C-alpha positions in Angstrom: -39.5 -31.0 65.9 -38.0 -28.3 63.8 -40.0 -25.6 62.2 -39.2 -26.1 58.5 -39.1 -22.3 58.1 -36.2 -22.1 60.5 -34.1 -24.4 58.3 -31.4 -23.1 56.0 -33.0 -22.5 52.6 -30.8 -25.2 51.0 -31.8 -27.7 53.7 -35.5 -26.8 53.3 -35.1 -27.4 49.6 -33.9 -31.0 50.0 -36.7 -31.7 52.5 -39.2 -30.4 50.0 -37.7 -32.5 47.2 -37.7 -35.6 49.3 -41.3 -35.0 50.3 -42.3 -34.5 46.7 -40.6 -37.7 45.6 -42.5 -39.7 48.3 -45.8 -38.2 47.3 -45.3 -38.4 43.5 -44.2 -42.0 43.5 -46.5 -43.3 46.3 -43.5 -44.9 48.1 -42.9 -45.3 51.8 -39.9 -42.9 51.8 -38.5 -40.0 49.7 -35.0 -38.7 50.0 -32.7 -36.1 48.7 -29.0 -35.4 49.0 -26.9 -32.4 48.2 -23.3 -32.9 46.9 -20.2 -30.8 47.4 -21.1 -28.7 44.4 -24.7 -28.0 45.5 -26.3 -30.4 43.0 -29.2 -32.4 44.4 -30.3 -36.0 43.8 -33.8 -37.1 44.6 -35.1 -40.6 45.0 -37.9 -42.8 46.4 -37.8 -46.3 47.9 -36.9 -49.1 45.4 -38.8 -52.3 46.0 -38.3 -54.8 43.3 -38.1 -58.6 43.6 -34.4 -58.5 42.8 -33.5 -55.1 44.4 -34.5 -53.4 47.6 -33.1 -50.0 48.5 -34.3 -47.3 50.8 -34.9 -43.9 49.4 -31.7 -42.5 51.0 -29.6 -45.4 49.7 -31.0 -44.8 46.3 -30.3 -41.0 46.4 -26.7 -41.7 47.5 -26.3 -44.2 44.7 -27.6 -41.6 42.2 -25.1 -39.1 43.5 -22.2 -41.5 43.2 -23.3 -42.6 39.7 -23.3 -38.9 38.7 -19.8 -38.3 39.9 -20.3 -36.7 43.3 -17.2 -36.8 45.5 -18.9 -35.9 48.8 -22.2 -34.8 50.4 -23.1 -31.7 52.2 -26.4 -32.9 53.6 -29.2 -35.5 53.2 -32.9 -35.6 54.0 -35.4 -38.4 54.3 -39.2 -38.1 54.5 -40.6 -41.1 56.3 -43.2 -42.4 58.7 -40.5 -43.8 61.0 -38.8 -41.8 63.7 -35.2 -42.0 62.6 -32.9 -42.9 59.8 -31.8 -46.5 59.8 -28.2 -47.6 60.4 -27.9 -48.7 56.8 -29.0 -45.3 55.6 -26.6 -43.5 57.8 -23.8 -45.8 56.6 -24.5 -44.9 53.0 -24.4 -41.2 53.7 -21.3 -41.6 55.8 -19.5 -43.6 53.0 -19.9 -40.7 50.6 -20.2 -37.6 52.9 -18.3 -38.5 56.0 -19.3 -38.9 59.6 -20.3 -35.3 60.1 -22.8 -35.1 57.3 -26.1 -33.9 58.6 -29.2 -36.1 57.9 -32.6 -34.4 58.3 -35.4 -36.8 59.2 -38.8 -35.4 58.4 -42.4 -36.7 58.7 -44.7 -36.9 55.7 -45.9 -33.3 56.3 -42.3 -32.1 55.9 -41.7 -31.2 59.5 -38.1 -32.1 60.5 -38.3 -34.4 63.5 -34.6 -34.7 64.1 -31.2 -33.9 62.5 -28.5 -36.5 63.1 -25.0 -36.9 61.7 -24.1 -39.9 59.6 -21.3 -40.9 61.9 
C-alpha cells in the first residue's frame, strides 16, 4: 500500500477525484485520468441495459471525446485488487504502455501502481 500523502500532488488529485466520483454517484468504481495538458476527466461506472463501461474506460472515453491526445496518468478507486485487462488496454490505447495506473481502495489508499503496458 502507498501512503496517499507520499504521492505526487497531481496523482493524489486524480485519486481524490476518482474517490469522489465513486461516492457521489454510488457506483462500484470511480476513475480519473490526466491528459498531456494536465486536464482531468472524472467518471464512474456506466451500467445501462445497452451500455456497460468501467469507470476507467468511461474516463478515457471522456478524454478522447474532449480532444486529448495522450494521458499522463490514470487512477481507479475500486473494491477489487487490480485494474482489469480491459481497463489497462483503454489507458494504453490513449496513453501508451508506460502510462501509470494507480489502483486505490475506497478509502483512497493506493494499493498498487501498474503501467498500462
